[in-house]
C-alpha positions in Angstrom: 35.0 -27.2 -4.4 35.5 -25.1 -1.4 33.3 -25.9 1.5 32.2 -23.7 4.4 33.9 -24.4 7.7 32.2 -23.1 10.8 34.7 -22.6 13.7 33.9 -23.6 17.2 32.8 -20.6 19.1 31.7 -19.5 22.5 28.6 -17.4 23.2 28.9 -14.2 25.2 26.7 -11.1 25.9 27.2 -7.4 25.9 26.5 -5.7 29.2 27.4 -2.0 28.6 27.8 -1.6 24.9 24.6 -0.1 23.3 23.9 -1.9 20.0 21.1 -1.9 17.5 20.2 -4.4 14.8 18.1 -1.8 13.0 20.4 1.1 12.0 18.3 1.9 8.9 15.1 2.0 10.9 16.5 4.9 12.7 16.8 6.8 9.4 13.1 6.1 8.6 11.9 7.2 12.0 14.1 10.3 11.8 12.4 11.0 8.5 9.0 10.5 10.2 10.0 13.1 12.8 11.1 15.6 10.0 7.7 15.4 8.3 5.8 15.8 11.6 4.1 12.4 11.7 4.1 12.2 15.5 2.6 15.7 15.8 -0.1 14.8 13.1 -1.1 11.7 15.1 -1.3 13.6 18.3 -3.3 16.4 16.7 -6.0 14.0 15.5 -5.9 11.2 18.1 -4.5 12.5 21.4 -8.0 12.2 22.9 -7.6 8.4 23.0 -5.1 8.8 25.9 -7.1 8.9 29.1 -4.3 9.1 31.7 -1.6 11.7 32.1 1.1 9.1 32.7 2.3 6.5 30.3 2.9 6.5 26.5 1.3 9.1 24.3 -0.8 7.9 21.4 1.8 8.7 18.7 4.4 6.7 20.6 2.2 3.6 20.6 1.2 3.9 16.9 4.8 4.7 15.8 6.2 1.8 17.9 3.8 -0.5 16.1 4.8 1.0 12.7 8.5 0.5 13.6 7.8 -3.2 14.3 6.0 -3.6 11.0 8.8 -2.0 9.1 11.4 -4.1 10.8 9.5 -7.3 9.8 7.2 -8.1 12.6 3.7 -9.3 11.8 1.9 -9.9 15.1 1.3 -7.6 18.1 3.6 -9.6 20.4 6.5 -9.2 17.9 6.9 -5.7 19.3 8.7 -7.2 22.3 11.6 -8.0 19.9 12.2 -4.3 19.5 12.7 -3.9 23.2 15.8 -4.9 25.1 15.7 -7.3 28.0 14.0 -5.9 31.1 16.3 -3.5 32.9 17.6 -4.6 36.2 18.3 -2.4 39.2 22.1 -2.7 38.7 22.2 -2.3 34.9 20.7 0.9 33.5 21.8 0.3 29.9 19.2 0.4 27.2 19.1 -0.8 23.6 20.8 1.4 21.1 17.6 1.9 19.1 15.7 3.0 22.2 18.5 5.4 23.1 18.4 7.2 19.7 14.6 7.3 19.7 14.7 8.8 23.2 12.6 6.0 24.8 13.2 3.9 27.9 11.3 1.0 26.5 8.7 0.1 23.8 5.0 -0.4 24.6 3.9 -4.0 25.2 1.6 -5.8 22.8 -1.4 -5.5 25.1 -0.9 -1.7 25.2 -1.1 -1.5 21.4 -4.2 -3.8 21.5 -5.9 -1.7 24.1 -5.3 1.4 22.0 -6.8 -0.2 18.9 -9.9 -1.2 20.8 -10.5 2.5 21.7 -10.8 3.6 18.1 -14.2 4.8 16.9 -15.1 5.0 13.2 -14.3 8.7 13.3 -10.8 8.0 14.8 -10.2 5.4 12.0 -11.2 8.0 9.5 -8.7 10.5 11.1 -6.0 7.9 10.8 -6.9 7.2 7.2 -6.6 10.9 6.5 -3.0 10.8 7.6 -2.3 7.8 5.4 -3.8 9.8 2.4 -1.9 12.9 3.4 1.4 11.0 2.9 0.2 10.1 -0.6 -0.8 13.7 -1.4 2.5 15.1 -0.2 4.4 12.6 -2.3 2.4 13.6 -5.4 3.3 17.2 -4.7 6.9 16.5 -3.7 7.6 14.6 -7.0 5.7 17.2 -9.1 3.4 14.6 -10.7 1.0 16.0 -13.3 -0.9 12.8 -13.9 -1.9 9.8 -11.7 -3.9 6.7 -11.8 -6.4 5.6 -9.1 -6.8 1.8 -8.9 -9.5 0.4 -6.7 -9.6 -3.3 -6.0 -10.7 -5.6 -3.2 -8.7 -8.4 -1.6 -9.7 -11.4 0.4 -8.0 -12.2 3.7 -8.7 -15.6 5.2 -9.2 -15.7 9.0 -10.6 -18.0 11.6 -11.5 -15.3 14.2 -15.1 -15.5 15.4 -16.2 -12.3 13.7 -15.0 -13.4 10.3 -17.8 -13.8 7.7 -18.0 -16.3 4.8 -16.7 -14.7 1.6 -17.8 -15.3 -2.0 -14.8 -17.6 -2.4 -16.4 -19.9 0.2 -13.9 -19.3 3.1 -14.3 -17.1 6.2 -12.4 -13.9 6.4 -12.4 -10.2 5.5 -12.6 -8.3 2.3 -10.9 -4.8 2.5 -11.3 -2.4 -0.4 -8.0 -0.9 -1.4 -7.4 2.5 -3.0 -4.1 2.7 -4.7 -2.4 5.8 -6.3 0.0 5.2 -9.2 2.2 7.7 -10.9 5.3 6.9 -13.0 7.3 4.6 -10.7 5.3 5.8 -7.6 2.9 3.5 -5.7 1.1 4.7 -2.6 -1.9 3.7 -0.6 -4.9 6.1 -0.8 -8.1 5.9 1.2 -8.9 2.2 1.8 -11.8 0.6 3.6 -11.7 -2.5 5.9 -14.8 -4.6 5.2 -16.3 -7.9 6.4 -15.8 -11.0 4.4 -19.3 -11.2 3.1 -19.2 -7.7 1.5 -20.0 -7.5 -2.2 -16.9 -6.7 -4.4 -19.0 -3.9 -5.9 -20.0 -2.3 -2.6 -18.4 1.0 -1.6 -16.5 1.4 -4.9 -18.2 4.7 -5.8 -18.0 6.2 -2.2 -14.3 5.4 -2.0 -13.6 6.9 -5.4 -15.6 10.0 -4.5 -13.6 10.3 -1.2 -10.2 10.1 -2.9 -11.4 12.4 -5.6 -12.5 15.2 -3.2 -9.3 14.9 -1.3 -7.2 15.3 -4.4 -9.3 18.1 -5.7 -8.7 20.0 -2.4 -5.0 19.2 -1.9 -3.6 18.3 -5.4 -5.6 20.5 -7.8 -4.5 20.5 -11.4 -3.4 16.8 -11.3 -4.9 14.8 -14.1 -6.6 11.6 -12.9 -7.4 8.4 -14.7 -9.4 5.6 -13.0 -8.9 1.9 -13.5 -11.2 -0.8 -12.0 -12.1 -4.4 -12.7 -15.7 -5.6 -13.4 -16.7 -4.7 -9.8 -16.7 -1.1 -11.1 -18.9 -1.9 -14.0 -21.6 0.5 -12.9 -23.2 3.5 -14.7 -23.0 5.6 -11.5 -19.2 5.2 -11.3 -18.9 5.9 -15.0 -21.1 9.0 -14.8 -19.2 10.3 -11.8 -15.9 10.0 -13.7 -17.6 12.0 -16.6 -18.7 14.7 -14.1 -15.3 15.2 -12.6 -13.5 14.8 -16.0 -11.6 11.6 -15.0 -10.7 9.2 -17.8 -11.6 5.6 -16.9 -11.0 2.1 -18.2 -13.3 -0.4 -16.4 -13.5 -4.1 -17.0 -17.0 -5.2 -18.3 -19.1 -8.2 -17.4 -19.9 -10.5 -20.3 -23.7 -10.1 -20.2 -25.6 -11.7 -23.0 -26.6 -8.4 -24.5 -22.9 -7.3 -24.5 -21.9 -10.6 -26.2 -24.6 -9.9 -28.8 -23.0 -6.5 -29.5 -19.6 -8.2 -29.9 -21.1 -10.8 -32.3 -22.3 -8.0 -34.5 -18.8 -6.6 -35.0 -17.7 -7.2 -38.6 -14.9 -9.7 -39.0 -12.7 -7.2 -40.9 -12.9 -4.8 -37.9 -10.7 -7.2 -35.8 -7.0 -6.6 -35.9 -4.0 -8.2 -34.1 -3.3 -6.7 -30.7 0.0 -4.8 -30.7 2.7 -5.8 -28.3 3.2 -3.3 -25.4 7.0 -3.7 -25.6 9.1 -4.8 -28.6 10.9 -7.6 -26.6 7.7 -9.0 -25.1 6.4 -12.3 -26.2 3.8 -12.2 -29.0 0.2 -12.5 -27.7 -2.1 -14.2 -30.1 -5.0 -11.9 -29.5 -7.2 -9.7 -31.6 -8.8 -6.4 -30.7 -11.9 -4.4 -31.9 -14.2 -1.8 -30.5 -17.9 -0.8 -30.5 -20.4 1.1 -28.3 -22.9 -0.1 -25.7 -25.6 1.5 -23.6 -24.8 1.2 -19.8 -27.3 1.7 -17.1 -31.1 2.1 -16.8 -33.1 3.6 -19.7 -33.4 7.1 -18.2 -30.1 7.3 -16.3 -27.7 5.4 -18.5 -25.4 6.5 -21.3 -23.7 5.1 -24.4 -20.1 4.3 -23.8 -17.3 3.0 -26.0 -15.9 -0.4 -25.3 -12.9 -2.2 -26.5 -12.9 -6.0 -26.7 -10.1 -8.6 -27.1 -10.5 -12.2 -28.2 -8.2 -15.2 -27.9 -8.9 -18.4 -29.8 -9.5 -21.4 -27.6 -7.1 -24.3 -28.2 -9.8 -26.9 -27.8 -12.3 -27.7 -30.5 -15.9 -26.6 -29.8 -19.3 -27.6 -31.2 -20.7 -24.1 -31.5 -18.9 -21.2 -33.2 -19.9 -18.8 -30.5 -17.6 -20.6 -28.0 -14.4 -20.6 -30.1 -13.1 -17.4 -28.5 -12.5 -16.1 -25.0 -13.4 -12.4 -24.7 -12.2 -9.6 -22.4 -14.2 -6.3 -22.4 -13.0 -2.8 -21.3 -15.4 0.2 -21.1 -13.8 3.6 -21.4 -14.7 7.3 -21.8 -11.2 8.1 -23.2 -10.3 8.8 -26.8 -7.3 6.5 -26.6 -6.4 4.1 -29.3 -7.9 0.7 -28.6 -4.5 -0.9 -28.2 -3.6 1.6 -25.5 -6.9 1.0 -23.7 -6.1 -2.7 -23.4 -2.5 -2.2 -22.3 -3.5 0.5 -19.8 -6.0 -1.8 -18.1 -3.6 -4.7 -18.0 -1.2 -2.6 -15.9 -3.6 -3.3 -13.1 -1.2 -6.1 -12.3 1.0 -3.4 -10.7 -1.8 -2.6 -8.3 -2.2 -6.2 -7.4 1.5 -6.3 -6.7 1.0 -3.3 -4.3 -1.7 -5.2 -2.5 0.5 -8.3 -2.3 3.3 -6.1 -0.8 1.0 -4.7 1.8 -0.3 -8.1 2.7 3.0 -10.0 2.9 5.4 -7.1 3.7 3.3 -5.1 6.2 1.2 -7.9 7.7 -2.2 -6.7 6.2 -3.1 -10.4 5.8 -2.9 -10.9 9.6 -6.1 -10.3 11.5 -5.0 -9.5 15.0 -8.2 -9.0 17.0 -11.8 -10.3 17.6 -13.0 -6.7 17.5 -14.0 -5.4 14.0 -13.1 -1.7 14.7 -9.8 -2.7 16.3 -8.9 -4.6 13.1 -9.9 -1.6 11.0 -7.6 0.6 13.1 -4.7 -1.8 12.8 -5.4 -2.0 9.1 -4.9 1.7 8.8 -1.7 1.6 10.9 -0.4 -1.1 8.5 -1.1 1.2 5.5 0.6 4.0 7.4 3.7 1.9 7.7 3.6 1.1 4.0 3.1 4.8 3.0 5.8 6.0 5.3 8.4 3.6 3.7 7.2 4.6 0.2 7.5 8.3 1.0 10.9 7.7 2.5 12.1 5.9 -0.6 10.9 8.5 -3.1 12.3 11.4 -1.0 15.7 10.0 0.1 16.8 7.2 -2.2 18.0 7.1 -5.8 15.5 6.0 -8.4 17.0 2.6 -8.7 15.8 1.9 -5.2 12.2 2.9 -5.7 11.0 -0.5 -6.9 12.6 -2.4 -4.1 10.2 -4.4 -2.0 10.3 -4.0 1.8 11.9 -7.5 2.1 14.8 -6.2 -0.1 15.0 -2.9 1.7 15.2 -4.6 5.1 18.1 -6.7 3.9 20.0 -3.7 2.3 19.2 -0.8 4.6 16.9 -1.3 7.5 18.2 -4.2 9.5 21.8 -3.1 9.7 23.8 -3.6 12.9 25.3 -0.6 14.6 26.9 0.5 17.8 25.4 3.6 19.7 28.0 5.7 21.4 27.4 8.7 23.6 30.3 11.2 24.0 30.5 14.9 24.8 26.7 15.1 25.0 26.4 13.7 21.5 25.0 10.4 20.3 26.7 8.6 17.5 25.6 5.6 15.4 28.6 3.6 14.2 28.2 1.0 11.4 30.8 -1.2 9.7 33.1 0.5 7.2 32.7 -2.6 5.0 28.9 -2.2 4.8 28.2 -2.2 1.0 25.7 0.7 1.1 27.6 2.9 3.5 27.7 5.8 1.0 23.9 5.5 0.5 23.5 5.5 4.3 25.5 8.7 4.6 23.6 10.4 1.8 20.3 9.7 3.5 21.6 11.0 6.8 22.8 14.3 5.2 19.4 14.6 3.4 17.6 14.4 6.7 19.8 17.2 8.1 18.3 19.5 5.5 14.7 20.4 6.5 13.3 20.5 3.0 10.3 18.1 3.4 6.8 19.3 3.7 5.2 18.8 7.1 2.1 16.7 7.6 0.5 19.1 10.0 
């Protein structure tokens, strides 16, 4: 066995050499410049700057975005991006600041003050930029079909404005709009809600908002909708019919629905096919029927697919020997495909987990509700920027990397910043494993082939 031996060492400091611990972050922010993100932020939000001097709005927002991408999760983490305060005798700055063309980053209270200035209209303007990144990605990748997942998520919090959720703890309950297509995952329009909001609230309005945006900016793209039982509503189903969206929505097990299931003949049940040949066998059966959804005058008959799994424990009554899962749909898909399509909602839940853990969405940073809603949209902006960057500049094998892996491989890479002959150069180690990938991204960014946001 060979053990590690740590040599005795002395600690020193660099006084004149400009270094950065985030070489890959410079690539992402160069990409943000190429797509005109700063200009788009200024166009919609420049009125939030009240004084002529100081940082512009885009510098504040993008500094916060940079902090999130690097791995920070609280407002005061932005101080880590900055070098030590400059002294009168030492005018050197951090290498990251040098390449970004800044003297220093905004302080945490500066970002907080900006967030508290946001009105609901400003938040909506920021949400439109988040959605624009998704729209551009769909067009850039030439997608012909996408899936809209809408799901809520609970965020525990002890701030005074937090409300008690249906799970019993205090917090917030944002409603997430997620756009899926092939290996693509992007944040669509999403709504920051109080903790006591009903899971079914705002589902239709959010779906309608995403739909109208896609109709205007991505016409011709086929859309399917996937929602859990919070979307079990005849208005949502009717809206999908009107705009010709296919949907698969989880159904509630109301008594009348269970009566319909009980009426399905035994010979109509068949074993659920495996989604993949190598996947473990699932001891489930599947069947289908129809059911009337909605009020007598405004409802409609919809097809539903049901799966059943036999309970391991013995039961006294035959009606309790199975556990049922119900899926309403307006598609003509095979019942096996309906079940497997719905169960891919797990991908959407992974996206929400990535947003919460990787981009600090689970951290509530203010006692002001609208400030939290503004920060929430900035967090989604950071997520979408990274996703757009990956799909545009990295090989397909990198697309499914989580931000934690991307930070380790690409973003938090040490480099030395050198200025010579009026040129700035970033030098990184020749032994860096992904040096070739780093060079490829750099050369991609030199070719202005990316659609502008503005």
